[in-house]
GUFIGU-688144 format. One line per 3 residues: number of its first residue (from 1); for each residue z, y, x of C-alpha. Coordinates in pm, 1 decimal, decimal comma. Layout:
! GUFIGU-688144
NUM) Z:Y:X | ...
This chain:
! GUFIGU-688144
1) 4249,8:10350,6:4749,1 | 4462,4:10047,4:4836,5 | 4410,5:9862,7:5161,9
4) 4626,6:9568,7:5056,0 | 4461,0:9229,2:5074,1 | 4400,0:9051,2:4746,3
7) 4573,2:8726,9:4645,3 | 4257,3:8523,0:4712,8 | 4241,4:8639,4:5075,3
10) 4613,2:8576,0:5122,6 | 4569,8:8222,2:4987,3 | 4281,3:8171,1:5229,5
13) 4506,5:8277,5:5519,3 | 4776,1:8041,2:5395,7 | 4528,1:7752,1:5396,7
16) 4413,2:7845,0:5748,0 | 4775,2:7849,6:5861,9 | 4848,7:7507,5:5713,2
19) 4531,4:7358,8:5859,3 | 4597,7:7510,0:6201,3 | 4958,2:7395,6:6209,0
22) 4842,7:7044,5:6118,9 | 4653,4:7029,3:6447,8 | 4812,8:6835,5:6733,8
25) 5042,9:7001,6:6985,9 | 4844,0:7261,3:7186,7 | 4870,3:7045,2:7499,8
28) 4723,8:6747,7:7310,8 | 4450,7:6972,3:7173,9 | 4340,4:7065,6:7525,2
31) 4350,9:6701,8:7636,1 | 4118,5:6612,0:7347,9 | 3890,2:6907,6:7420,2
34) 3872,5:6817,0:7789,3 | 3784,5:6458,8:7700,0 | 3515,6:6582,2:7460,0
37) 3365,0:6803,8:7730,7 | 3351,2:6508,3:7971,2 | 3169,2:6300,1:7710,0
40) 2938,0:6590,1:7622,4 | 2846,9:6639,1:7987,9 | 2736,5:6274,4:8001,5
43) 2540,7:6296,7:7673,0 | 2357,6:6622,3:7757,1 | 2274,5:6489,5:8101,9
46) 2134,6:6176,1:7940,8 | 1921,3:6392,2:7710,6 | 1787,2:6591,7:8006,3
49) 1909,5:6930,4:7883,1 | 1820,5:7202,9:8132,8 | 1809,1:7584,0:8145,8
52) 1698,0:7836,7:8407,0 | 1984,0:8038,1:8559,0 | 1945,4:8401,2:8445,5
55) 1992,5:8541,5:8797,2 | 1837,6:8290,2:9034,8 | 1591,9:8110,5:8808,6
58) 1722,2:7780,1:8944,9 | 1743,3:7486,1:8708,3 | 2093,1:7438,1:8563,3
61) 2175,2:7089,7:8434,7 | 2497,6:6945,8:8295,1 | 2721,3:6793,0:8561,4
64) 2809,5:6445,6:8441,0 | 3184,3:6398,3:8488,0 | 3163,4:6048,3:8340,9
67) 3053,1:5915,4:8677,6 | 3203,1:5811,9:9010,5 | 3146,7:6159,5:9154,8
70) 3296,2:6310,3:8840,1 | 3600,2:6083,2:8870,4 | 3650,5:6196,9:9229,3
73) 3631,0:6559,7:9118,1 | 3884,5:6506,5:8840,5 | 4126,1:6324,4:9071,9
76) 4113,8:6579,8:9352,4 | 4099,0:6883,1:9122,2 | 4411,3:6814,5:8915,3
79) 4659,0:7002,9:9134,0 | 4431,4:7290,0:9251,6 | 4322,5:7352,7:8891,1
82) 4683,8:7411,2:8791,7 | 4805,1:7601,4:9098,0 | 4498,4:7826,9:9111,9
85) 4485,9:7901,0:8738,6 | 4454,1:8283,6:8742,6 | 4713,5:8384,1:8477,0
88) 4986,3:8143,4:8594,7 | 5124,9:8319,4:8901,8 | 5108,2:8675,2:8765,2
91) 5284,5:8580,1:8440,9 | 5566,2:8396,8:8619,0 | 5624,3:8672,0:8875,9
94) 5613,5:8951,1:8617,2 | 5857,6:8766,9:8393,2 | 6102,1:8722,3:8681,5
97) 6130,1:9097,9:8722,6 | 6135,9:9171,5:8350,7 | 6400,3:8900,8:8300,2
100) 6644,1:9115,7:8496,3 | 6568,0:9414,1:8272,8 | 6629,3:9196,1:7967,7
103) 6941,6:9015,5:8094,4 | 7106,0:9337,6:8209,8 | 7073,2:9482,5:7859,5
106) 6822,3:9750,7:7956,8 | 6551,9:9635,4:7714,4 | 6803,7:9599,4:7432,9
109) 6930,2:9952,6:7490,4 | 6572,2:10082,4:7497,8 | 6498,8:9906,7:7167,4
112) 6794,7:10078,3:7002,2 | 6699,8:10412,4:7154,2 | 6336,6:10390,2:7040,0
115) 6425,6:10267,0:6689,1 | 6675,5:10549,7:6656,7 | 6423,4:10814,0:6763,6
118) 6083,3:10695,3:6638,5 | 6003,5:10752,0:6268,7 | 5988,6:10413,8:6095,9
121) 5653,9:10492,0:5934,7 | 5496,5:10554,6:6278,5 | 5634,5:10245,3:6453,1
124) 5329,0:10030,2:6384,2 | 5089,3:10298,9:6500,5 | 5286,0:10355,6:6822,8
127) 5294,4:9983,2:6901,8 | 4920,4:9927,3:6844,0 | 4827,0:10238,8:7042,4
130) 5047,3:10139,1:7337,3 | 4888,5:9793,2:7327,2 | 4537,7:9934,9:7347,1
133) 4643,3:10156,2:7638,1 | 4816,2:9878,4:7834,1 | 4505,5:9730,8:8000,7
136) 4510,6:9955,2:8305,8 | 4846,4:9797,2:8396,9 | 4711,3:9441,3:8397,1
139) 4915,6:9184,0:8205,4 | 5207,8:9414,5:8127,8 | 5093,7:9429,9:7764,9
142) 5135,3:9053,8:7733,5 | 5456,0:9003,9:7929,0 | 5642,8:9318,5:7821,4
145) 5492,6:9504,5:7525,6 | 5439,7:9205,2:7295,0 | 5797,1:9065,8:7313,0
148) 5940,3:9420,1:7316,4 | 5746,0:9507,9:7000,1 | 5880,7:9198,6:6825,9
151) 6233,6:9310,7:6916,9 | 6160,8:9666,8:6798,2 | 6046,0:9548,1:6455,4
154) 6340,6:9307,5:6433,4 | 6587,2:9586,3:6511,2 | 6427,1:9813,4:6250,6
157) 6468,3:9549,5:5978,2 | 6110,3:9422,4:5980,0 | 5990,6:9071,9:6061,9
160) 5961,7:9031,0:6440,4 | 5632,7:8839,9:6415,0 | 5478,4:9142,6:6245,4
163) 5565,0:9352,6:6549,6 | 5430,3:9081,6:6776,2 | 5102,9:9073,1:6580,4
166) 5065,4:9451,6:6588,8 | 5110,4:9459,4:6966,3 | 4881,8:9158,3:7018,6
169) 4609,4:9326,3:6813,6 | 4614,6:9626,7:7046,3 | 4665,0:9443,7:7375,9
172) 4407,6:9168,3:7324,4 | 4208,7:9248,5:7010,6 | 4141,8:9598,0:7142,8
175) 4091,9:9475,7:7497,6 | 3788,2:9694,0:7572,5 | 3931,0:10013,8:7422,9
178) 4103,0:10242,9:7671,6 | 4136,2:10605,2:7774,9 | 4184,9:10507,9:8140,4
181) 3967,1:10311,8:8380,2 | 4060,9:9954,8:8467,0 | 3933,1:9700,4:8721,6
184) 3730,2:9539,3:8441,8 | 3521,5:9856,8:8411,8 | 3423,1:9830,5:8777,3
187) 3340,5:9458,3:8770,0 | 3128,1:9475,2:8454,1 | 2943,5:9787,7:8570,2
190) 2842,8:9605,8:8888,5 | 2706,0:9311,9:8689,3 | 2518,3:9545,7:8453,0
193) 2368,7:9735,4:8746,2 | 2251,5:9411,7:8907,5 | 2084,1:9301,9:8584,2
196) 1924,8:9645,1:8525,2 | 1759,7:9633,0:8867,4 | 1553,9:9336,5:8751,6
199) 1354,1:9594,8:8555,3 | 1427,7:9919,9:8740,7 | 1507,1:9875,9:9112,3
202) 1761,5:10134,1:9224,7 | 1914,6:10179,2:8876,8 | 2284,1:10274,2:8904,4
205) 2558,3:10205,1:8649,7 | 2888,1:10392,4:8678,4 | 3228,2:10232,4:8605,1
208) 3262,0:10514,1:8347,8 | 2940,7:10404,2:8175,8 | 3117,5:10335,0:7844,3
211) 3402,4:10584,2:7875,3 | 3314,2:10801,3:7570,6 | 3263,2:10509,7:7334,8
214) 3561,2:10303,0:7454,0 | 3784,3:10611,0:7453,8 | 3694,5:10680,2:7090,6
217) 3748,9:10309,2:7020,2 | 4118,5:10345,8:7106,8 | 4171,6:10553,7:6795,8
220) 3964,3:10319,2:6579,5 | 4150,4:10009,8:6701,8 | 4482,6:10189,7:6649,0
223) 4394,6:10292,4:6294,5 | 4255,4:9950,1:6199,5 | 4548,7:9767,4:6359,8
226) 4800,8:9988,5:6180,9 | 4641,7:9944,3:5837,1 | 4593,7:9568,9:5877,9
229) 4953,3:9526,7:5994,8 | 5110,4:9726,8:5714,1 | 4889,9:9619,7:5423,8
232) 4769,3:9268,3:5505,3 | 4986,5:9101,6:5769,1 | 5334,4:9225,3:5678,9
235) 5313,9:9127,2:5308,8 | 5264,8:8763,3:5420,6 | 5607,9:8755,8:5583,7
238) 5930,8:8737,5:5389,6 | 6255,6:8877,7:5525,0 | 6339,1:8725,6:5862,6
241) 6626,3:8477,3:5835,4 | 6599,0:8306,0:6171,6 | 6869,0:8249,0:6428,9
244) 6776,8:8534,1:6664,8 | 6999,7:8829,4:6592,4 | 6856,5:9180,5:6598,7
247) 6988,5:9444,9:6833,1 | 7268,0:9622,4:6642,0 | 7170,2:9979,1:6562,9
250) 7511,8:10113,3:6659,0 | 7509,7:10427,2:6874,1 | 7476,8:10369,9:7245,6
253) 7810,0:10345,2:7424,7 | 7896,1:10570,3:7722,6 | 7838,0:10283,9:7973,9
256) 7499,4:10213,6:7811,8 | 7399,9:10578,9:7831,3 | 7507,2:10589,9:8193,7
259) 7301,6:10277,4:8259,5 | 6995,2:10432,5:8095,7 | 7031,5:10745,9:8310,1
262) 7049,4:10536,1:8626,4 | 6752,9:10325,3:8516,5 | 6552,8:10638,8:8433,5
265) 6632,4:10786,4:8774,6 | 6517,0:10469,5:8952,5 | 6204,8:10452,5:8736,8
268) 6127,7:10816,2:8814,8 | 6165,8:10743,7:9185,3 | 5929,3:10448,8:9162,9
271) 5672,6:10658,1:8976,7 | 5694,5:10926,6:9245,5 | 5646,9:10659,1:9510,5
274) 5332,4:10527,8:9340,0 | 5187,9:10870,8:9263,8 | 5258,0:10988,1:9617,8
277) 5071,2:10689,7:9755,1 | 4769,9:10754,2:9532,4 | 4714,6:11129,8:9517,8
280) 4785,0:11240,0:9874,8 | 4506,2:11238,9:10133,3 | 4515,1:10908,2:10316,0
283) 4784,5:10786,4:10076,4 | 4971,3:10471,1:10169,5 | 4847,7:10291,8:9855,9
286) 4481,5:10381,9:9909,2 | 4230,0:10161,4:10085,2 | 3979,3:10355,9:10301,2
289) 3728,6:10073,6:10259,9 | 3759,5:10080,2:9879,1 | 3818,4:10446,2:9788,5
292) 3946,1:10550,3:9450,2 | 4216,7:10440,1:9210,2 | 4053,6:10112,2:9108,0
295) 4023,4:9997,0:9469,1 | 4379,2:10099,2:9557,7 | 4657,8:9865,2:9659,4
298) 4840,4:9970,3:9342,4 | 4573,0:9818,9:9118,4 | 4521,3:9518,1:9344,2
301) 4898,7:9465,7:9365,4 | 4984,0:9527,8:8999,0 | 5182,4:9204,3:8979,3
304) 5412,5:9328,4:9256,4 | 5462,6:9664,4:9086,3 | 5526,9:9513,5:8741,3
307) 5786,9:9287,1:8904,5 | 5942,7:9584,5:9085,2 | 5938,1:9811,4:8776,5
310) 6127,7:9543,9:8584,6 | 6368,9:9444,5:8860,6 | 6479,4:9781,4:9002,2
313) 6556,5:9969,0:8674,6 | 6718,0:9650,9:8539,6 | 6947,5:9632,2:8842,7
316) 7028,4:10003,5:8816,6 | 7113,5:9972,2:8448,2 | 7323,2:9658,7:8496,3
319) 7526,8:9804,2:8784,0 | 7589,8:10133,8:8603,4 | 7666,2:9977,7:8265,4
322) 7874,0:9697,6:8414,8 | 7660,5:9415,1:8274,0 | 7566,7:9287,1:8619,9
325) 7870,6:9236,7:8840,2 | 7755,2:8976,2:9092,7 | 7430,7:8865,7:9248,8
328) 7463,4:8542,3:9052,5 | 7426,9:8740,8:8729,2 | 7082,5:8856,1:8840,9
331) 6957,3:8507,4:8921,0 | 7112,2:8370,3:8602,9 | 6898,8:8615,1:8404,8
334) 6585,1:8505,3:8588,4 | 6669,6:8139,7:8533,9 | 6728,6:8189,1:8162,7
337) 6374,8:8312,3:8100,6 | 6227,2:8042,1:8324,0 | 6394,2:7786,2:8096,8
340) 6233,0:7950,7:7794,7 | 5890,9:7945,3:7960,1 | 5896,7:7569,4:8025,6
343) 5686,8:7501,0:7716,4 | 5430,9:7756,1:7830,8 | 5400,4:7583,1:8168,4
346) 5331,4:7249,1:8001,0 | 5051,1:7391,9:7788,6 | 4906,3:7595,6:8077,1
349) 4880,5:7279,0:8289,5 | 4642,9:7126,4:8036,1 | 4459,9:7455,6:7973,0
352) 4388,0:7479,0:8345,7 | 4241,0:7129,0:8348,0 | 4023,6:7204,8:8044,5
355) 3896,2:7537,0:8185,7 | 3798,6:7381,6:8516,5 | 3636,5:7079,2:8354,5
358) 3437,8:7313,0:8129,5 | 3328,7:7520,3:8430,8 | 3238,2:7214,0:8640,4
361) 3003,1:7079,3:8373,1 | 2788,7:7398,6:8361,8 | 2817,8:7392,6:7982,3
364) 2921,4:7760,1:7979,0 | 2595,3:7866,6:8143,3 | 2393,6:7638,9:7915,5
367) 2569,6:7769,6:7603,0 | 2512,5:8133,4:7701,9 | 2144,8:8089,0:7789,5
370) 2066,3:7879,3:7481,8 | 2246,1:8126,1:7254,7 | 2058,4:8420,0:7404,7
373) 1726,2:8237,5:7371,6 | 1803,2:8173,2:7005,0 | 1857,2:8545,0:6944,1
376) 1535,8:8630,4:7126,0 | 1341,3:8381,2:6917,4 | 1457,7:8545,4:6594,2
379) 1269,0:8864,9:6690,0 | 1515,8:9088,0:6510,6 | 1506,7:9465,5:6489,9
382) 1725,2:9665,1:6725,0 | 2038,0:9701,4:6508,2 | 2038,7:9332,2:6400,5
385) 1983,2:9238,4:6765,4 | 2276,6:9459,0:6869,4 | 2497,1:9292,5:6606,5
388) 2364,6:8954,1:6717,3 | 2475,0:9025,2:7075,7 | 2821,6:9119,6:6948,2
391) 2849,3:8800,3:6742,0 | 2713,6:8579,9:7020,9 | 2962,1:8725,7:7268,0
394) 3249,5:8680,7:7023,4 | 3147,9:8318,5:6967,8 | 3116,5:8233,4:7337,1
397) 3449,9:8409,2:7394,3 | 3621,8:8141,1:7187,3 | 3535,0:7887,9:7457,2
400) 3497,7:8099,2:7770,8 | 3755,9:8374,9:7801,5 | 3664,2:8547,7:8127,6
403) 3488,5:8877,6:8053,6 | 3315,0:8886,1:8391,1 | 3204,4:8521,6:8380,5
406) 3039,4:8566,1:8040,5 | 2871,0:8891,6:8137,3 | 2743,7:8740,8:8463,2
409) 2547,2:8496,3:8246,6 | 2449,8:8725,2:7956,8 | 2372,7:9050,7:8140,6
412) 2056,8:8921,3:8318,6 | 1920,6:8820,9:7977,5 | 2020,4:9103,7:7745,5
415) 2015,8:9405,4:7976,6 | 1645,0:9363,9:8067,3 | 1562,3:9269,1:7707,3
418) 1717,2:9588,6:7569,5 | 1562,4:9796,0:7848,0 | 1216,8:9670,9:7749,9
421) 1297,8:9777,1:7394,0 | 1381,9:10125,0:7525,7 | 1763,6:10108,6:7523,8
424) 1991,1:10169,9:7818,5 | 2192,4:9908,7:8012,4 | 2505,9:10112,1:7937,5
427) 2455,2:10069,3:7561,6 | 2404,2:9694,4:7603,4 | 2725,7:9672,3:7803,5
430) 2912,9:9862,5:7530,5 | 2799,1:9608,0:7269,5 | 2906,6:9323,7:7496,7
433) 3250,4:9471,6:7554,2 | 3301,4:9512,1:7181,3 | 3214,7:9147,9:7113,8
436) 3425,3:9031,8:7407,4 | 3737,7:9177,2:7241,0 | 3701,9:9043,7:6886,9
439) 3808,0:8679,8:6919,4 | 4067,4:8704,7:7198,7 | 4348,5:8698,0:6943,8
442) 4236,5:8398,0:6740,1 | 4127,0:8143,6:6999,0 | 4383,1:7894,2:7133,2
445) 4153,7:7860,0:7436,4 | 4251,5:8209,7:7555,6 | 4471,5:8184,5:7865,5
448) 4730,9:8423,2:7714,5 | 4738,9:8268,2:7366,2 | 5007,4:8010,3:7461,4
451) 5225,4:8285,5:7609,3 | 5211,8:8486,3:7285,6 | 5279,0:8167,6:7086,9
454) 5585,9:8106,4:7305,0 | 5715,5:8455,4:7222,2 | 5654,6:8385,5:6851,8
457) 5843,6:8055,3:6870,4 | 6153,5:8235,7:6993,3 | 6187,5:8370,8:6640,7
460) 6008,0:8098,7:6441,9 | 6036,2:7763,6:6624,5 | 5793,4:7603,0:6376,8
463) 5519,8:7859,0:6441,7 | 5202,6:7691,2:6562,6 | 4836,6:7755,1:6630,2
466) 4773,8:7796,2:6258,0 | 5046,7:8057,9:6224,2 | 4900,4:8268,7:6502,6
469) 4537,3:8226,7:6395,4 | 4603,8:8310,1:6030,5 | 4815,5:8609,2:6130,3
472) 4558,4:8751,0:6371,6 | 4234,9:8668,6:6183,0 | 4248,6:8983,3:5961,8
475) 4252,6:9199,4:6276,2 | 3945,5:9021,2:6416,6 | 3752,4:9056,5:6091,5
478) 3846,2:9422,8:6043,1 | 3760,2:9510,3:6403,2 | 3430,5:9324,9:6370,4
481) 3329,4:9535,6:6070,1 | 3459,5:9880,5:6163,6 | 3405,7:9866,3:6539,3
484) 3048,2:9746,0:6490,4 | 2988,2:10024,4:6237,9 | 3122,6:10273,2:6492,4
487) 2875,0:10151,5:6754,6 | 2581,7:10152,3:6513,0 | 2677,2:10501,9:6394,4
490) 2707,9:10611,3:6756,7 | 2350,9:10496,3:6818,4 | 2219,5:10660,0:6502,9
493) 2378,0:10995,1:6593,3 | 2250,9:10961,4:6950,3 | 2568,3:11027,1:7145,6
496) 2583,7:10902,1:7506,0 | 2826,2:10610,8:7553,6 | 2960,6:10760,7:7876,5
499) 2910,2:11039,2:8132,9 | 2547,2:11030,5:8239,6 | 2491,7:10722,0:8024,7
502) 2225,7:10792,9:7760,0 | 2132,8:10548,7:7487,5 | 1764,8:10546,7:7574,9
505) 1599,4:10393,0:7878,2 | 1279,6:10572,4:7976,4 | 1045,1:10359,0:8183,0
């Protein structure tokens, strides 16, 4: 059986790419979207649109930004919206540390080492799997794995954007899938528990509520991502003929090997430092008021540790290999990447304004409640309703990226609804998390989409929104089909979605 996409589908992707690339510059796109939201807030307010908040029952109306009060909010919110935009600081700080690892030659040496050791036929699988497993370490998948995967594919003679797409599919398209707990598991479990108590006071939802299903999903996402990359995405790309030269696959020199040994020793020391602070009684990275790994200072300070894990091994490698001779060399490496990220900063400024304008207007709450009411009105059977929740979540995710913000609005509606149908809050949360992952990789409104586009433009300066959307759409569609089938099959077989998390809710 061949998994290769047919010519008709490839032509469709080509048309999507051309149409997407014909859109205005991403910054202009967000300016237009922000203006549209302002106008829509005025129109919906004029029409008297109103919904009841799922948690409080209070009336939620559109906030008209086309007013004097709205003008004041826009004027005073411009700077805070940008400075307080959640992904901005972490991305910049992480890249500063990783810039040293790149400028010193450490990442280049690692690329050559991995390409020399890893079987070529397994490279895609390794990249997608590492992407799906990267979520516990915060944004490291975006700032390190995605550009590193592009370099790995480039060095192995494959198009770098194919490597970028494979990593992106695991990091963002498989966002919910993981074998390890992450802070997201804790936040969403708390919201699910709160919603479940509307029906069953005292109901408890564990952060591991979806562990079995999401752990199995890692292998599904890896398999789907590997097949889509090799049989659908890669055939769309001709041989790379851009200006960025691949890492030469010559054997590592003695100074490079010495540098890698020093970097490995420093990395090992850092790992021991972290582990020692987490596993010992009263460890220095544990918080007595928030016990456990998720509440530790390691998880809460991941940005610091990503910065440190890039900076320290990079310095060790550069000093041992002789690529860093003065302190100025270190800062020159940091500055070089900051110059490359200038375009990202421009786009993020306008994304931040759009996100805050969208939040101010209450349109996110209205969209979620209206969409949920529409599904309720259809009176579907359980499986169609489960699929409907997945599709609704994926649709809302195009406009509202925050997993916790969406679930805060949808959980009080769908968790009680499914409980009344006899299905557990944990199962409802699993369906939500699946849908929340599907469209991350195709929406320009995702906070990390411009960063990935910037990495792509290093190799293909003409790459645009259409290039990224057409490249990533096959992953979204394949995950939608096979991941949904996995969940439906899981329900049919009757397996629990996590420890102590049955499918059925008994009233």
